[in-house]
C-alpha positions as CSV (number, residue, x, y, z in Angstrom):
1,M,-10.2,19.6,-11.2
2,K,-9.0,21.3,-8.1
3,K,-6.0,20.0,-6.3
4,V,-8.1,19.1,-3.2
5,D,-10.5,17.2,-5.4
6,Q,-7.6,15.2,-6.8
7,F,-6.5,14.3,-3.4
8,L,-9.9,13.0,-2.5
9,L,-9.3,10.1,-4.8
10,I,-6.4,8.6,-2.9
11,V,-7.9,7.7,0.5
12,L,-9.9,4.7,1.5
13,L,-13.5,3.7,0.9
14,L,-15.4,1.3,3.1
15,C,-16.6,-0.2,-0.1
16,L,-16.8,-3.8,-1.3
17,F,-16.3,-5.6,-4.5
18,P,-17.8,-8.3,-6.7
19,L,-16.9,-11.9,-6.7
20,T,-16.0,-13.8,-9.9
21,E,-15.1,-17.5,-10.0
22,V,-11.6,-18.4,-11.1
23,M,-10.0,-21.7,-12.2
24,A,-7.7,-23.4,-9.8
25,Q,-4.1,-22.5,-10.6
26,G,-2.7,-26.0,-10.0
27,A,-0.1,-27.3,-7.5
28,M,2.0,-24.5,-6.0
29,H,5.2,-24.5,-3.9
30,S,5.2,-22.6,-0.6
31,V,7.9,-20.8,1.4
32,S,7.0,-19.3,4.8
33,G,8.7,-17.8,7.8
34,T,9.3,-14.8,10.1
35,V,11.6,-11.8,9.5
36,R,13.2,-10.2,12.6
37,D,15.8,-7.5,13.4
38,A,19.1,-9.4,14.0
39,Q,20.1,-7.1,16.9
40,T,16.8,-6.6,18.8
41,G,14.7,-9.6,17.7
42,R,11.9,-7.2,16.7
43,K,9.5,-8.6,14.1
44,L,9.7,-6.6,10.9
45,P,6.5,-5.7,9.1
46,Q,6.5,-4.7,5.4
47,A,9.6,-6.6,4.6
48,S,9.6,-7.6,0.9
49,I,10.0,-11.2,-0.1
50,T,10.9,-11.9,-3.7
51,T,12.4,-14.6,-6.0
52,S,15.0,-14.2,-8.7
53,E,13.4,-16.7,-11.1
54,S,10.1,-14.8,-11.5
55,H,8.2,-11.7,-10.4
56,E,6.3,-13.4,-7.6
57,A,6.4,-11.4,-4.4
58,T,4.8,-10.6,-1.1
59,V,5.4,-8.7,2.1
60,T,5.5,-9.6,5.8
61,N,2.5,-8.8,8.0
62,A,2.5,-6.8,11.3
63,D,3.9,-9.9,13.1
64,G,6.8,-10.2,10.6
65,R,5.2,-13.4,9.1
66,F,5.0,-14.2,5.4
67,T,4.0,-17.0,3.0
68,L,5.1,-16.9,-0.6
69,K,3.6,-19.3,-3.1
70,T,5.5,-20.0,-6.4
71,Q,4.5,-21.9,-9.5
72,K,8.0,-23.6,-9.6
73,P,10.3,-24.7,-6.8
74,V,12.9,-21.9,-6.0
75,D,16.4,-22.3,-4.8
76,A,16.4,-19.0,-2.8
77,I,14.4,-16.0,-1.8
78,Y,15.5,-12.4,-1.3
79,V,14.4,-10.4,1.7
80,S,14.7,-6.6,2.0
81,C,13.4,-3.9,4.3
82,L,13.8,-0.2,4.7
83,G,17.0,0.6,6.6
84,Y,18.3,-3.0,6.5
85,S,20.8,-4.9,4.4
86,S,19.1,-7.3,2.0
87,I,19.9,-11.0,2.2
88,K,19.6,-14.0,0.0
89,V,18.2,-17.0,1.8
90,S,19.2,-20.3,0.2
91,L,16.5,-23.0,0.3
92,E,18.6,-25.9,-0.9
93,G,18.4,-28.8,1.5
94,K,16.2,-26.8,3.9
95,S,12.6,-27.1,5.0
96,T,10.7,-24.2,3.4
97,D,8.3,-23.9,6.3
98,N,8.7,-21.5,9.2
99,L,12.1,-20.0,8.2
100,K,13.8,-17.8,10.8
101,I,15.2,-14.8,8.9
102,K,17.2,-12.0,10.5
103,L,18.1,-8.7,8.9
104,S,21.0,-6.4,10.0
105,P,20.8,-2.6,9.8
106,G,22.3,-1.3,6.5
107,Y,24.8,1.4,6.5
108,I,26.0,3.7,3.7
109,T,29.1,5.7,3.3
110,L,27.6,8.8,1.6
111,S,28.9,11.8,3.5
112,E,26.3,13.7,5.4
113,V,28.2,16.9,4.6
114,I,27.7,16.1,0.9
115,V,24.0,15.4,1.4
116,S,23.4,18.6,3.3
117,A,24.9,20.6,0.5
118,M,22.5,19.1,-2.1
119,N,19.5,21.2,-3.2
120,P,16.5,18.9,-2.4
121,L,14.2,20.7,-4.9
122,D,16.7,20.1,-7.7
123,I,16.9,16.4,-6.8
124,V,13.1,16.0,-6.8
125,L,12.7,17.8,-10.1
126,A,15.5,15.7,-11.6
127,A,13.8,12.5,-10.4
128,M,10.5,13.7,-12.0
129,D,12.3,14.2,-15.3
130,K,13.7,10.7,-15.2
131,V,10.4,8.9,-14.6
132,H,10.2,7.9,-18.3
133,D,13.6,6.2,-18.0
134,N,13.2,4.6,-14.6
135,Y,9.7,3.1,-14.8
136,S,8.3,0.6,-17.3
137,R,7.3,1.9,-20.7
138,N,5.3,-1.2,-21.4
139,N,1.6,-1.7,-20.7
140,E,1.7,-4.3,-17.9
141,L,-0.9,-6.5,-16.1
142,M,-0.1,-7.2,-12.5
143,R,-1.7,-9.5,-9.9
144,C,-2.4,-7.9,-6.5
145,F,-3.8,-8.7,-3.1
146,Y,-5.8,-6.0,-1.2
147,R,-7.0,-6.0,2.4
148,E,-9.1,-3.5,4.3
149,T,-10.1,-3.6,8.0
150,T,-12.1,-1.4,10.3
151,Q,-11.8,-1.3,14.0
152,K,-14.1,0.3,16.5
153,G,-12.0,1.0,19.5
154,K,-9.9,-2.2,19.7
155,R,-12.5,-4.5,18.1
156,Y,-12.5,-5.5,14.5
157,I,-15.9,-4.9,13.0
158,Y,-15.1,-5.3,9.3
159,V,-12.7,-7.2,7.1
160,A,-12.6,-7.3,3.3
161,E,-10.1,-8.8,1.0
162,A,-9.6,-9.2,-2.8
163,V,-7.3,-10.6,-5.4
164,T,-7.2,-8.1,-8.2
165,D,-5.7,-7.6,-11.6
166,L,-4.1,-4.2,-12.2
167,Y,-3.5,-2.8,-15.7
168,K,-0.7,-0.2,-15.7
169,S,-0.1,1.7,-18.9
170,G,3.5,2.7,-19.7
171,Y,4.9,5.5,-17.5
172,N,6.0,7.4,-20.7
173,R,2.2,7.9,-21.1
174,L,1.2,9.5,-17.8
175,T,-2.3,10.1,-19.1
176,G,-2.9,6.3,-19.8
177,V,-6.0,4.6,-18.5
178,D,-5.0,2.4,-15.5
179,R,-7.7,0.0,-14.3
180,V,-8.4,-2.6,-11.7
181,S,-10.6,-5.7,-12.0
182,I,-11.7,-8.0,-9.2
183,E,-10.6,-11.6,-9.5
184,K,-11.9,-12.8,-6.2
185,G,-13.1,-11.2,-3.0
186,R,-14.7,-11.8,0.4
187,K,-15.9,-10.0,3.5
188,L,-16.7,-10.4,7.2
189,V,-18.9,-7.9,9.0
190,S,-19.9,-7.5,12.7
191,A,-23.5,-8.5,13.3
192,R,-23.9,-5.9,16.1
193,E,-26.3,-3.2,15.1
194,T,-24.3,-0.6,17.0
195,D,-21.2,-1.4,14.9
196,T,-22.8,-0.1,11.7
197,L,-20.6,2.7,10.3
198,G,-22.6,5.1,8.1
199,A,-19.7,7.4,7.4
200,K,-17.8,6.5,4.2
201,I,-14.3,7.5,3.1
202,Q,-12.9,7.1,-0.3
203,G,-10.5,4.7,-2.0
204,G,-10.8,0.8,-1.9
205,P,-9.2,-1.7,-4.3
206,T,-8.5,1.2,-6.8
207,L,-5.7,2.5,-4.5
208,P,-3.0,1.3,-6.9
209,V,-4.5,3.6,-9.6
210,T,-5.4,6.6,-7.5
211,L,-2.3,6.5,-5.2
212,D,0.5,5.9,-7.7
213,L,2.1,9.2,-6.9
214,V,4.7,8.9,-9.7
215,K,1.8,8.9,-12.2
216,Q,-0.7,11.0,-10.2
217,R,1.5,14.1,-10.3
218,G,-1.1,16.5,-9.1
219,I,-1.2,15.0,-5.6
220,L,2.4,15.9,-4.7
221,L,5.0,15.6,-7.5
222,D,3.8,18.7,-9.4
223,R,6.3,21.5,-10.2
224,E,3.9,24.2,-9.2
225,E,2.7,22.3,-6.2
226,L,6.2,21.8,-4.9
227,E,6.8,25.5,-4.6
228,F,4.4,25.5,-1.7
229,Y,6.4,22.9,0.3
230,H,9.5,23.2,2.3
231,L,12.0,20.5,1.4
232,R,15.0,19.3,3.5
233,M,17.7,16.7,3.1
234,E,17.7,14.0,5.8
235,V,20.1,11.3,6.7
236,P,20.4,8.8,3.8
237,V,19.3,5.1,4.2
238,T,19.4,1.9,2.2
239,I,16.6,0.0,0.6
240,N,17.3,-3.3,-1.1
241,D,21.1,-2.5,-0.7
242,R,20.7,0.6,-2.8
243,P,21.6,4.0,-1.2
244,Q,18.6,6.3,-0.9
245,L,18.5,10.1,-0.7
246,V,15.9,11.0,1.9
247,I,14.0,14.3,1.5
248,S,11.4,15.5,4.0
249,F,8.6,17.8,3.0
250,E,6.1,19.9,4.8
251,P,3.7,22.8,3.9
252,A,5.5,26.1,3.7
253,V,2.3,28.1,3.4
254,A,-1.2,27.6,4.7
255,T,-3.6,26.8,1.8
256,D,-6.5,24.4,1.2
257,H,-4.5,22.1,-1.0
258,V,-1.0,22.0,0.5
259,L,-1.9,19.4,3.2
260,Q,0.9,16.8,3.2
261,R,4.1,16.3,5.2
262,G,6.4,13.3,5.0
263,R,9.5,11.8,3.3
264,M,10.6,10.8,-0.2
265,Y,13.2,8.1,-0.8
266,I,15.0,8.6,-4.0
267,D,17.5,6.0,-5.4
268,R,20.9,7.6,-5.4
269,Q,22.1,5.8,-8.5
270,N,19.3,6.3,-11.0
271,L,17.1,9.0,-9.2
272,A,14.0,6.7,-9.2
273,F,11.4,7.3,-6.5
274,T,11.6,4.2,-4.3
275,R,9.2,5.2,-1.4
276,I,7.0,8.1,-0.4
277,E,5.5,8.4,3.1
278,M,2.8,11.1,3.7
279,A,0.8,12.3,6.6
280,L,-2.2,14.6,6.1
281,D,-1.9,17.9,8.0
282,M,-4.6,17.9,10.7
283,S,-4.2,21.4,12.0
284,D,-7.3,22.5,10.1
285,E,-9.9,19.9,11.0
286,A,-12.4,21.0,8.5
287,A,-9.9,20.9,5.6
288,A,-8.7,17.4,6.7
289,A,-12.3,16.1,6.9
290,A,-13.0,17.5,3.4
291,C,-10.1,15.4,2.1
292,I,-11.2,12.2,3.7
293,L,-15.0,12.1,4.0
294,L,-17.2,11.0,1.2
295,H,-20.5,10.7,3.0
296,K,-22.0,10.7,6.5
297,P,-25.5,10.4,7.8
298,A,-27.3,13.5,9.2
299,G,-26.7,13.9,12.9
300,V,-23.2,12.5,12.8
301,R,-20.1,14.6,13.5
302,F,-17.0,13.3,11.8
303,K,-13.7,14.2,13.5
304,P,-10.5,13.2,11.6
305,R,-7.4,12.4,13.7
306,E,-4.8,10.8,11.3
307,L,-4.3,9.8,7.7
308,L,-0.9,8.1,6.9
309,T,0.0,6.8,3.5
310,T,3.0,4.8,2.2
311,V,3.7,4.1,-1.5
312,A,6.6,1.8,-2.4
313,Y,8.2,0.9,-5.7
314,R,10.5,-2.1,-6.3
315,Y,13.6,-2.0,-8.5
316,D,13.6,-5.2,-10.7
317,N,16.1,-5.8,-13.5
318,G,16.6,-2.2,-14.3
319,V,12.9,-1.2,-14.0
320,S,11.0,0.3,-11.1
321,R,7.4,-0.8,-10.6
322,L,4.7,-0.2,-8.0
323,H,5.1,-2.8,-5.3
324,Y,3.2,-1.9,-2.0
325,L,0.6,0.5,-0.7
326,H,-0.5,1.1,2.9
327,S,-3.0,3.6,4.3
328,D,-4.1,4.3,7.9
329,V,-7.1,6.5,8.8
330,R,-8.1,7.3,12.3
331,F,-11.2,9.3,13.2
332,Y,-14.1,9.7,15.6
333,C,-17.8,9.6,14.8
334,E,-20.0,11.4,17.2
335,W,-23.7,10.5,17.0
336,R,-26.4,12.9,18.1
337,K,-28.0,12.0,21.5
338,K,-24.9,9.9,22.4
339,L,-22.7,11.0,25.2
340,F,-19.4,9.7,23.8
341,A,-17.8,9.7,20.4
342,S,-16.6,6.3,18.9
343,P,-13.0,6.0,17.7
344,Y,-12.4,4.2,14.4
345,H,-9.3,2.9,12.6
346,V,-9.5,2.0,8.9
347,E,-6.4,0.3,7.5
348,A,-5.8,-0.8,3.9
349,E,-2.8,-2.4,2.2
350,M,-2.0,-3.8,-1.2
351,V,0.9,-5.7,-2.6
352,V,1.7,-6.6,-6.2
353,T,2.3,-10.4,-6.0
354,D,3.1,-11.1,-9.7
355,L,3.7,-9.6,-13.1
356,L,1.3,-11.4,-15.4
357,S,2.2,-9.7,-18.7
358,E,4.6,-7.0,-20.0
359,N,2.6,-6.5,-23.2
360,A,-0.9,-6.3,-21.8
361,E,-4.2,-5.2,-23.3
362,P,-6.3,-2.7,-21.2
363,I,-9.0,-4.0,-18.9
364,S,-12.3,-3.2,-20.4
365,G,-14.4,-0.5,-18.7
366,K,-17.2,-3.1,-18.3
367,S,-14.9,-5.4,-16.3
368,S,-13.1,-2.8,-14.3
369,F,-13.8,-1.8,-10.7
370,S,-14.4,1.9,-10.1
371,S,-13.7,3.9,-7.0
372,R,-17.4,4.8,-7.2
373,D,-18.5,1.2,-7.1
374,S,-20.0,-0.5,-4.1
375,Y,-21.0,-4.2,-4.3
376,Y,-21.5,-4.9,-0.6
377,D,-24.5,-7.2,-1.1
378,K,-22.7,-9.3,-3.7
379,V,-19.6,-10.2,-1.8
380,Q,-19.2,-13.6,-0.2
381,Y,-18.7,-14.0,3.5
382,F,-15.8,-15.8,5.2
383,T,-16.7,-19.5,5.2
384,D,-14.0,-21.4,3.5
385,P,-10.6,-21.6,5.3
386,D,-9.0,-22.5,1.9
387,F,-10.7,-19.6,0.1
388,W,-7.5,-18.1,-1.4
389,G,-6.1,-21.5,-2.6
390,D,-2.9,-20.8,-4.6
391,Y,-3.1,-17.0,-4.6
392,N,-0.4,-15.0,-2.8
393,I,-1.8,-12.9,0.0
394,I,-0.5,-10.9,2.9
395,E,-0.7,-13.3,5.8
396,P,-3.2,-12.1,8.4
397,S,-1.6,-11.1,11.7
398,E,-2.4,-13.0,14.9
399,S,-4.7,-10.3,16.1
400,L,-6.6,-10.3,12.8
401,E,-7.0,-14.1,12.8
402,N,-8.4,-13.9,16.4
403,A,-10.8,-11.2,15.3
404,I,-12.0,-13.2,12.3
405,H,-12.6,-16.2,14.6
406,K,-14.7,-14.1,16.9
407,L,-16.7,-12.5,14.1
408,R,-17.5,-15.9,12.6
409,K,-19.0,-17.1,15.9
410,R,-21.5,-14.2,16.1
């Protein structure tokens, strides 16, 4: 498979997923609140909320809001965010609703002179060699929450969500079969005929399989591929109070498969990849469109504008695991006989909310959801306000809640 074909698998698909009934999980305990910058008061998105007693976790939404549901009462939660010092929030004797949490910027003492003298390629290659040591060697089953939205201009025209089970084979077997099955899903679609989007781009709930960059080495972390990139040491930061080496990358040559620019965050202590941020190079519009577009109707001109991707891993008791994925695609669709092109924004994010088993059996092929699957007609519409019950989800932002309300009324 060509490199560009491998990259086709990592981006989003406006596809939907089947619904399977699940049993109620019983009474749960809930902790909710808002996370802000202690100095500016800015609401912090993508802050990680975890417990020490279990693997239950979530992240804050665009408004800095979160709700974490746990099977047992917890005495404290741990809050971390890129560039900030992590904190432990004690819950003893406190209300667990609407907590006000403030994070202060984190600082590290690693000398910039020392950092600039490091060879970034040597660091990345060393981190690749230590994947077997830093990531789980067990076959694991994880519970995830996935959300995908589409906006036409500033209006939401589509919302889809799912609770999924993710099977991850051990990272010492990079050729293992990782699969996703849909536990529960729902959708909401604009009823306006003019809002129909015929163009499709790839991805969907299988993002944690196709976009696990530590496993999918051909996308970026490939020894031969790295030779075509220019790597540079950047100012180090902290994530979860652990110093991170920051290495930026950009194409050093113009080819049809060297298309990414961004940053890698590598744990200074154990050389584990903690976070990778990528932006697709848009200088060649045709090459960018080939990487994003799966299908479009005749008479439609697809014009890509941006593809941003973030993959984050969480360090937990000596093991790093996939934790969070976020993808943004912006593009225009220009219909024949129409004067103006319509701008679209497709956003998807996924968080691992729990570790269900550390000695898991693979998800059967019959039960798994494929990136080729599309079950639009079988997915339930938004009707029940308590649809998610005891499942952990990423709280919808205020703007998304307003959009859902408007779409329901149509």
